[in-house]
N, C-alpha and C positions, 0 to 999 in steps of 0.2 A: 224974415219970417224961417224957422226951425221946426221941422217935423216934428221934434222929440218934446220942444217946450213951447213955441209958438213964437211971438213978438219979441218975446225977453230969453234971453238964452242961460241956460243951467249952468252950475259949474264943471259937471263932468262934460256936457257939452262944450263948454269953452276950451278947454284941457285937450280934447282932442282935436279940436278945429286946431289949437295951437300944435300937435303933432303932426295933422296933413299939410301946414301951410310948412313947417320945418322942412318936413319929406318934399312938398310938391319942388322945395328947390334944387330936388339931387336930380339927375335921368333916372329914372324909373327903367328895370329892364324891360326893353320893349318886345321879345318875342314871350314872355310871359305877362306882359300888358294884354299883348294883341290876343290871350288866348284866351284871357279874363273874360274883354269886353264882347268875344265870340261868344263865350258861354253865355252872357247875358241876355235876357228877354227884349227882343227889338223895341221897344217902348223907350226900354233903358238904355240901351246900347247906342240910341242914335238920337239921345236928348243932348240937345246944345244949350241949355240953360246952365248962363256962368255961374249966376248966384248959388244953383241948386251942392255948388262943393264936389259934384259926381267927381272932377279931373283927379281930386287929391284926397278922393276915397279910394278909385282906383289905382291910383299910383303908389298910397301905402300899403294899399292890401295885395298888388303884386309884388311890391317887398317883401310882406311875409310871405308868399308862396315862394317867392326865392332863397328864401331861407331855410324853406322847408326842406324844398327840391335840393339844395345842396345836401344834405344830409341824407339825402334818401330815405324821407320821411314821406310814406305815402298813406297813412293809417287816415282812413274816413273820419272815425272819430274827433282824431286831431286834428284834420282842418277843419271843421265843422266848429269845433270852438275855439281858433284859432280865429278862422276869418267871417263867421255870420257876424258879431257884436260889429262890424264893422258895415258891411255889404246891408245891413237892418237897417241904416240908412237910407238905400238907395231900393230895398225891394219889401212886398210885401213877405210877409212870415211865412206863407203857403210856396213862393218861389223858393224860400231860401235853402235849402237842403239840396236841391234836384241842380240848383246854378254852382253852389261849391263842388258838389261832388260831380259836376260834368268838368268844371275846370280840372278839378284834382287829377282824373282821369287824364287828360286831355295835357296837363304837364308831367305825366308821368310818362307818356307817351315822349314828349318831345325831348325830357332832360336825359329817358333811359335811350335815346339816339332810336328807336324804333316804333314800331307800328304793332298793338298788341295782337293784333289777328297775323301777321306776317312771323314775329315773333314767337308766338307759342303755335304757330303751323295750322290754326285753322282753317281747314281749305273749305271746299265744298262735303256737306256732312251728308250728301244723301240719303236726303229727307230723313234720316234716323232718329228718333227722338233722344229730346238731351235730358240726360238723366241729372245733371246737375254740371253748375258755370258757377266761380267762386273767385275771392280772390283770399289769400289768409297767410300769415303767419305759423312757423312750426320750429321748435326747441324744444331740444334735449336736455334736461338739469339746466345748466348756465351757459349752453352751449346753443348758437343761432343754426337751426339746419337749413329754412327758407326765408326770407322774406319778402313778403307782398308780392308772392305770388299767384298765378292763376293756374287753376284746374277745369277742365269741362270732359266732362265724359259723352260718350253718345251709348245708345243701347244698343247690343250686338257686337261694341268692337270690344277687340281684344288686344290691351294696351301691356307692352310690356316696359317695365319701370327698370330703368340704368340708370347706375352711378356707383362712383367707386365706392369699397369698400368703409363701412362710416359716413357713410356722406347723409344717411338718414332715409332709408328705404323701408324697413323694418317698422322704423316707427311711425310713417308714414301710413303705412295699411294698419297698423292696428289701433293709430288716429282715427282713420276709416272707418275701421272696423268699431270701433266705439262712440262712433258720432261725436267727437270730438273738435272739428275743425270747424273755422267760424264759419258761419252762414251754410252749415251743412242741411241741406233738406231732412224735412222728417219723413217717414213713411217708408223710410230705404232700407232693403230687407238685404244683408250682407250677410257670406258665408266666409269665416278665415278658416286655412289650410297654412299652418305655421311649419316652419322646417325644421323642428322635434328635438331644436338644440335645447331647451331646455325638460328636466325627468323629472315628475313627480310621482312619490311614490302613494298618493293617495289614487292620482289616476291611473296608476299603473296596475292597483291592486284590484280594479273592478273588472267586470266579467267581458268579453265584447259583444254578443247579441245583447245583452242587456243595457250596456253603455248607449249600442246602436239606437237602438226602441228609446229611452229616453231622452238622448239631446236630440233627436229630429221628430218624435211626435209620430213615428210611422210605427207600421204596425209590424207584426211576428214576421207575417211570410213577406214583404213587403222588402223590409231588412234582408234574409236569409236570401233572397233571391238576389239584390244585390251582392251580398257579398261572396254567393256561388260564382258569381260572373268574373269574379278575380282569383277565383279558384280558392277561397278558404272553403276547408274540411268539416267536418262535427266538430271534432276535437278543440280546433280553432276558434270556431265559435264558441263553446264554451268554457275556453282557459281564460286566463285575466292579460288583461292589455301589455301589461309586462311581460309576460311567456313569448309574446311574439317578437319575432326581428325586425331589424330596424326597417326593413324594407315593407313587409308587413303592418306596420303600425302607419305606415304612409298611404299603404293603400286602405288601411280603415278612414284615417282624415280625409280622404278622397273620398270614398263612398257618404261619409256622413254630411261635407259639403254638396254632392248629387242630391242627396235627399232631402237636401233643406229645400232645393230648387231655389235661389237667392236673386235681387236683382244684381248684385254684384260679387261676384266672386274673386277673393284675393287669393293668390300661391305666392308662396315664401317659399321656394327651393324645392318645386314639388318633385322633382323627378330624384331627390336625394333618396338614396338606398335600392332606385328600382329599375327591377332589368328589364330588357329591351322591348319583350312582349305586353309590360304594362305600361310602359310611355308609351308603345303604339296606340295601345285602348286607348291614353289620355289625349293623345292628339286626334284623333277623331271624336271620341266625347266632345272637344273644346272648339274643334274647328264644325261642328251640327251644331252649336248652339246659337239661335237666332235671336232668343230675347234675354241674355244675360250677357253683362259688362262684366268682361273677365281683366285684371290686372296682377300682371305676373310679375316676380323675381325671381330668376335665376342665373345661373353662370353657366347653363349647359345649352350653348350657342346652339348647334343644331336643333335644337326641340324649339326656340324660341323665333329660328329663321319658320321653322312649320305653324309656328299658330299664331304669332301679333301679325295686326293689322296695321296698328299703330305702335310709335316709339316714344315713351315720355322720357326725357332726360334729365338728369342733375349736371345743372351747368353753368358755370361762374365767369363771367365775361366782365372785363376793364372799370366798364362804364356801371355797375352794379354795384362798386365797391367790395367789400370781403364774403359778401355773402351770396348762397348761389339760388335759382331760380328754377323752376320747370320749364323745359322748354320740348313743345308737341312736333316728331313729325310724323307726316302720314307714310305707312309702308313697312315694309319688312325690315329687319336688322341687315341686312346686304345694303338695301336704299339709302339707310340712316348711316352707314359707314360712307356709302359716296358722299352725302354731304358733310359727315366731319368725317376727316381721314382720320384724324388724330387718334380715333377709334377703332383704327385696324386692329387693336390688340385684342379685340373680342372675336376674332378669328383665328390669330394667331398667337400661340403661345410666344414666342419668341422674341415678338417686340415691344419690348419693357424695357426701362431703365431701372426697375426695381431689382437689388440682388438680396441673396439672400447668401449666407455665408455659414459653412456647417462644419463644427472643429470637429478636429482630426480624432479619428476611433482610438489609437494608441494599439499595444503591442499587446498581441494577445496569448498567452505561453503556450507555445509548443506549438504555435502554427509561422511559420517559415516564408510561405507564400500567398498569393489569395488565391489559389485552387484548390487549398488544402480542407479538406474536411471541417465544420466546427458542429456540426447537424446530420443526422442520417437516422432514417427510420424503415424498417424493411419490417413484413407483415404486419404492422401497426391497423389491430383493429377500437374504435368507441362505441359505444354507448351508452347511452343519458341512463340513468337509475329510474328504475320504472319501464322504459321502454322495450316495445316487441321486438325491435331488430334495431341491427347497428345502425349508427348514421355513417361510419366511415368503415373501409372495408378493406384490409391488406395490401395498405397505403407504403408506398415507394417514395424516399425524399432524401435528398442532400441538396445541404447550401453551403456557399461557401461565403471570402470575402468578393467574391467576383461577380456573387446572385444576383441579378434584377428582376426578381420575380412578381407577375400579376396574378391574383387569385380569382376566375371565371368561374361562372357558375348563377343557376336561375336560385331567385329568394328564397332562402333556406334549405337548400342542396348543404349546406355544411360547411361553407368557407371561415365562417368565425367562431367554429368548431376544432377546424383545423387550426388557426390563430392561436387558441387557446389552448392549445398543445405546447405549440410551440414557445410561446412565452412562460410556461410552465405552471397558467390556471387550472387544467385539469392533467391527467394523466392515460395514457390507454388504458382501455378496459382487459387487454391480457400482457396487460407489464411482466416481465419477466420470462414470455415464450416469446415476444417479439424483440428486434432491435429497437432501441431508442435510446441515443444517445447526444445530449447536448453539452456542447462544452463549458464547464462547470464556473468559469470566470467569464464567460462572454455578456457582456451587455446587452441589452434589450431596450430598445425605444420604443411603445408602445400609443400610438393615438389611434383610441379606439373610437367606435360609433358613438358613444354616449361623454366623450370625454371630459363635455362639459360640465358633467355633474359635478367634477371633484371640484369645480370654480365654481360655481353655486353655493359652496359652503363657505368662500371667502369672495364675496359680491362687493364688502365696505370694503376692503383691503386696495392696494395698488400693487400692481402685479411684481416688484421689484418684494412688496412685502410678502407675496404666495410665494418666490421663490426662497425667498430668506427663511421661511418658515420649512417649507418643505424639505429643505437642504441643508438646513445648521449642524445638524447633528455628522456633516458627514456621511450620509448616504439617504436615501430617497424616504422618508418619512411616509407620505403618502401612497405607495409600495408599499410598504413593510405593514401599514397600517390595512391593506382592503383584505378582503374578505381571501383571496387565495394565499395570503401571507398569517394572516393571522392565527394566531395556537388559541385552539377551542380550549373549554372548559377541562375536556378528558385528558386532551395532549399535555394541560400543564398539571393537571393528575399526575398523569404519569410522570413529568418530568420531576415532579415534588418528592411523589414516591422513590425517586431514584438517587435522590437526594445531589440532583443535578445543579449545580449552581453558574456553570457558563462552558463555552466553548472558544477555546482561547485558538484556536491554530487549524489547519488542514493542509497536508500533505498526501503524495500517491507514493507508494508503494505495493513494489511487484503488480504494478495495474491496476490498484485498487486506492478509490479517495479514503481517506483517514483521517477523522477527527482528534484533536486534542482536545477529551473531558476532565473539566476542573469539577470535583463533587466536592460537595458543602463537608468541613472540617477535617478534609484532606490537603495536608502539605502539597505545594507546587509541585515539587519534585515526584510527587507518587502519583501525579496526571499520569492519563492513561489513553492510549488512542486507541478508537473504535471504528471501524469500517463502516461505511454508509449504509450497508445491508443491516449489521446489527442495529445501528441505530435507528433506520427506518423499521425492522423488526418491535422493536421496544415502543414506538406509535410517535418518535418526534418531527413528522414529516416538516409541519412549517419552521420547526427552530431550524432543521437543517436550509431549508430552504432560504430563511432572516440570515442566516451564515452566510450561505453562498451570499446572495445579495451584497450583504456590508464587503464580503472579501473585494467581492468585485468592484465594487466603489470606492476603498484603497487603492486597489491597482490602476484605476483611474485617476485618483489625486484627490477625490473630493473632502478628505480630511486635511487635506493641507488648504484645498483653492478657500481663499476668503468669499464669506457671503455679504458684503458690502455690498452699498446703493449704486459706487465708482463702476466693481467688479461686473455687477447683476444687469447693469443698466448697458453694460459694453454689449454684455452679449445678448440682449435684448437688441438692440440695436442691426447686430447681425441678421435679424430675421425680420424688420422691417417696423419693431415696434418702438416709434421716437420715444423721447423722453418725458412729452406731452401725455404720452398715456401712459407709458411704461412706469414714469416715478411719480408723476404729481395726478393721472388719471385714476378710479375707481374701475377695476372689475365690472361692477355692472354699467359703468355707461362705456364697454367696448362694445363693438357690434360682432355679428357672427365671425365675421373674418377675420377679424382682431384678436378673438378669443382663439380662433385655430394658430394665429402668430405666438400666442403666450403659451400654449399649450405645447405646438412644436418645436419653441425657445425651453420650455423646462423638461422635455421629456427629452432632449438632447444636451442637456446640461452637463450629464454623466460621462459623454464622450463615448456614445454607445458605437459596437462593433455591428449592430445588427437594428435597422428601420425600420417597424412593420405601418404603414398605415391604411386605416381601414374609412374607405370613401372619403378623400384628401379634398374631390373637388366639390365637398358638399356646400362650402361655405366659403370658398377663396375667390376670390375675383379673378375675372382673365390675367390682370396684370402680375395677380402673386401666383398663380399657376406656372407661370410663364417662371416665373424668378426660380419656383419650388421646383421646374422641371431642371432647369441649368443647374440648379445644387446638389440635385443627387446626379446628376451625370460627372459632377466634379467631385462628387464626396470618397471618400475610399471606404467605405464601410458596404455593408450588403442591406440591399430592399428589398422588400414583402410587402404589396399592395393589394388592397379590395378594392375594385375600381369597376365601376361600368360607364367610364370616360374612355372610351378605346383613344381618344388624340389623345388627351395625357398620359394614360399607363404605355402605351406605344412609343411614345417620346423618352420612356425611360428603360424599359422594361421588351428585353427581348425571348423570355422566357415564361411560357403561360402553364397552369396548371389548370385543370380544367375540371372542378368539381361537380359531380354530377350519380346521381341512382348509388350513392353509397360510394364511389370509386374516384381515385385522383390520376389523372392523366396529363402526361409532360409532352407539352409541343415545344417546338423551338430549344433554344441553347446561349446561356447567359454567355457574352466573350467576356474571353480571360483581360483581366483590369491590372495596371497596374500596383504594386504592393506597397500601402502605404500605411498600415496598422504596425508600423517600426516603433513610432515614439517610446523612449521610456519614461517614467512616471513624469508627469509635467510639475515642473516645479515655477512657483508663483512668488512672484518679487513681495517681500511685505510691505507695503503704504508705509500702516503707524502701528506705532505696538497696539497689545489688543485693548487698552483702558482709554487709547484716545483714537482707536477705528470706532468703540461703541458710543463712543461721547459724540465726536463729531460726525461719524455717517447715520447713526441712529442703527448702524446693521448687526448683525451676529458674528463671533468666531468660531472656530470648530475646537480649540483647542485650547491646553494653558499653555502650550509649550514656549510660547516668549517670555513666560515668568519664571519656571523655573529653568535651572539649568541643567544640561545634560550628565549622566553619570559614566566617569570612568573608571574612577578609583574608590572606593566604600572608606568609612572612616577609619579606618585601621592602616588603608593606604595600601591594601592590596587591590588588582586589576578585577574589576566587577567582571564575571564570565554573560557567556552572548544573553544565555536566559535571561541572566538579572536584569543586565540590561533591557533587551526586551520587556521583558513585566516591566522594567522603571519607566521605559517611554511608553506602556499604558496608562501606568497609574498617574503620570505625567499631565497625559490627556484628559484624563477624568478630573486633573485638580485632587487626585488622591493623596495626601500628608503624611499619613498614617503609612499607606504602604510605603510611598517613597522612603519614610527615613527606614521600616522596615529591608529594602532592599541595598542601603545602602547601610544598614546593619551598626546606624548610631543609638546611642545607651541612653535610655530615659533620661532626663534632665540633661543633656547634653548639648552642643549647638557646634556642628560641623562647621568647620572653614573654608569659607566658599559659597555655602549655602547655608548662612543666615537665615534665607525667606522659609526655610523648613522648620523654626523656631526650635523649642528646648526639648518638643514632645510633653509640656506637661500640660497645657491644654486641653490636648486631645484625650490623656487621662481621662481629668475632669469631666470630660463630654461622655 
């Protein structure tokens, strides 16, 4: 007698019976079989009815479960679909789902070699209310970040979310915010404070107070009270978000989260850009929350040590296969490190295997020692247009290649304003009265607070493609196109009115910088040199800045450096961005820390003499910070950084510039360092010819130099002059055949022996 079809068995049941009989001839996996029996109701597990076929059903089910366990597949729906059809012959439908799920959980715990409560770290919950208890998978694009992991949160607990850059911490917080996790309970109110890495022009155009009221639904009075608590003045409240510095924008995001009063508060790098007093306020606020669950991602270890009651760690173990799971540890960061000694780099910058390698800065013309000044300011003032008073007053500063300087001060004190003057984005208000000298060939790498903004324009490109686009012309296109270098319509009109065609070269005569100007419809031999002051008086400020930048790039050899995939990936490797992410990945898939590595690598492509870092600790994990600290201490260029992380900046900088009340005071002194900026222009070995490089590597080359021969003698056999050779070289880089023929004095219709690639010129005439 069969439960399905009575005394006469049907075809389907007959076939299943044959399968059971076949499997019964094999030895079933005893551990999993025993777990299955323990999951069954007592009346089924104790049944000894030999005619029921239950032993064969259980044996076959155990074999199926073993296959799922071997592949680490513990999804509840997969187990139900695979096992329920066979166990239905033994169980009532009302018991099926519960039995299979109990069996699945027991098998997972046994297979992974741990008990769930112990592995996740669930201990005494102190009677706290449970906010969620779920198991889920998490992926980003095609990459699995977490596989069948558990997450249990208790009300009032403050969790530190810890893991390497790229592990998926921000992705998890975003999924929680949007309620996209499998099994996430409904009715949970969340507030998310992001790191501020993504710049949204529409958001930054909104007014501060209006935005706060609209996004929190609180009254104007309540919003003003909270803003005043963090020292927002009236002008800030009435101004736009984009007018605020990075620190004030982070304060605004924190105030918004406080006003929302959520069940779960998610903080992604909340101390980014914050001064010490605001960090203290945040610590005090968080530690006094009783009914709100807090999840925090931060690379500020002292901050995490103060606020966390629990740590949730992204962990990978051999028994789990290639995927990570979340593991819970009760206690502070220091207690977590005691249980996981390999995580001691969270407290020590030096304990890391990751290495960064910075390129040598190269020669700086006229600078013979590491203590010779390349930047000097005396009596410098700066005032923003329309402001009532100066932001900076009577500034005295100098920098050398030995300089290792940290700029310190409260949010809004003027630190970034000072940096913008140094990189040339702004000029002193009293220019001409003060002394303001910056070496014209100084190459500067500036990693700004909002450096990610430029990456957002290339999110569908690979990091290699981004660097190819940026440097394919032999200079930094991103910098030349920026607002600080862009030629305005007014300046372009002045250029056109002056009939200026191009600036060909630069020289120093009698202590003055002069530029060789080529005017339209004027022969090259009639080019004239103008002093920098003369050209500035004509309104050519941005044109001169572009010229200086391109000359500095040539001094670094960027016009010779191949921008092939191989060359760029080799450079990215030096900054910890492997081929998986550098060549084959997309920028949209990079974590915040990986984006910092890309921005840093791109900034260092031009072999700078000065590296400026604005809050470099914001997105890098502790391992990467240790590598960055070591690389900076080995590097031969100057370093200037804005940072609130004393542990990091003190490991590199011995000199401090304190910005407060509109003044800059200096404490400490940079030690003299070995002179490393002595190399000549770097020569790069040719990998393939231009056509082969483009075809095989998918990259770009900087010039047409491999296609055409150099100029030594002209068509008439006379040796070309230095000037002619120089002009020929410029034309050759541009692929300007007409100009090359002109420099070689080749008559129309004639082909010069040895220079057949230049043709007879007739096709040029017809064009």
